[in-house]
C-alpha positions in Angstrom: -31.6 129.0 118.2 -31.9 125.6 116.8 -29.0 124.1 114.9 -30.0 123.4 111.3 -28.1 120.8 109.3 -27.9 121.5 105.6 -29.3 119.1 103.1 -27.9 116.3 101.1 -26.9 118.5 98.1 -24.5 120.7 100.2 -22.9 117.6 101.8 -22.4 116.0 98.4 -20.8 119.3 97.2 -18.4 119.5 100.1 -17.5 115.8 99.8 -16.7 116.3 96.1 -14.5 119.3 96.8 -12.7 117.5 99.7 -11.9 114.6 97.4 -10.2 117.1 95.0 -8.2 118.5 97.9 -7.2 115.3 99.6 -3.5 115.9 99.4 -3.5 119.4 100.9 -1.9 119.8 104.3 -2.8 121.8 107.4 -5.6 124.4 107.5 -5.9 124.5 103.8 -7.6 121.1 103.8 -10.3 121.8 106.5 -12.3 125.0 106.1 -14.5 125.2 103.0 -13.5 128.8 102.2 -9.8 128.2 102.1 -10.4 124.9 100.3 -12.3 126.6 97.5 -9.7 129.4 97.2 -6.9 126.8 97.0 -8.8 124.7 94.5 -9.2 127.7 92.2 -5.5 128.6 92.5 -4.5 125.0 91.8 -6.7 124.9 88.7 -5.2 128.2 87.4 -1.7 126.9 88.0 -2.4 123.6 86.3 -3.8 125.4 83.2 -0.9 127.8 83.0 1.7 125.0 83.4 0.1 122.8 80.8 0.7 125.6 78.3 4.2 126.1 79.6 5.0 122.4 79.3 4.1 122.5 75.6 6.4 125.4 75.2 9.3 123.8 77.1 9.1 120.5 75.2 9.1 122.4 71.9 12.3 124.2 73.0 13.8 120.9 74.1 13.1 119.2 70.7 14.5 122.2 68.8 17.7 122.2 70.8 18.1 118.4 70.4 17.7 118.6 66.6 20.1 121.5 66.4 22.7 119.7 68.5 22.4 116.6 66.3 22.7 118.5 63.1 25.7 120.7 64.2 27.5 117.9 66.1 27.9 115.7 63.1 29.4 115.7 59.6 26.2 117.4 58.3 26.8 120.8 60.0 24.1 123.1 58.8 21.8 125.4 60.7 18.5 124.3 62.2 16.6 126.8 60.2 18.1 125.7 56.9 17.4 122.1 57.7 13.7 122.7 58.6 13.1 125.1 55.7 14.4 122.5 53.2 12.4 119.7 54.9 9.2 121.6 54.4 10.2 122.7 50.9 10.7 119.0 49.9 7.5 118.0 51.6 9.2 115.7 54.1 6.7 116.6 56.8 8.1 115.4 60.1 7.2 117.2 63.3 9.9 118.3 65.8 9.1 115.6 68.3 9.7 112.8 65.8 12.8 114.5 64.5 14.2 114.9 68.0 13.6 111.2 68.7 15.3 110.3 65.5 18.2 112.5 66.4 18.7 110.8 69.7 17.9 107.1 68.8 19.0 106.8 65.2 21.4 109.4 63.8 21.9 107.5 60.6 18.3 108.0 59.7 18.7 111.7 60.3 21.7 111.6 57.9 19.6 109.9 55.2 16.9 112.5 55.6 19.5 115.2 55.2 20.9 113.4 52.1 17.4 113.4 50.6 17.3 117.2 51.1 20.6 117.6 49.4 19.7 115.4 46.5 16.5 117.2 45.8 18.2 120.6 46.1 20.8 119.7 43.5 18.1 118.7 40.9 
């Protein structure tokens, strides 16, 4: 039987997949079937871990804010702090609050003082 070479489209398809899998080692990088399976698995893992990364960063920001609030002369709970932030319409997200807590604690104290002032009114 005569050997038939596939056309340009198939070669282009394989080249595209091989460029995606350029850093795989061993047998995973050579046969097309294992290449495709590994590409699918890598894509699933990447999608799952992007969601997990968002979750982990949110937890990190919350713990940093909580530590900054409790470890100072403010000493209130995280939930009390955030509830009063939103009640007074000082809308800062957790990422920004965590950066403020790390880099500039005095600014966090002034934010808390604003909350206290508006609560007394």
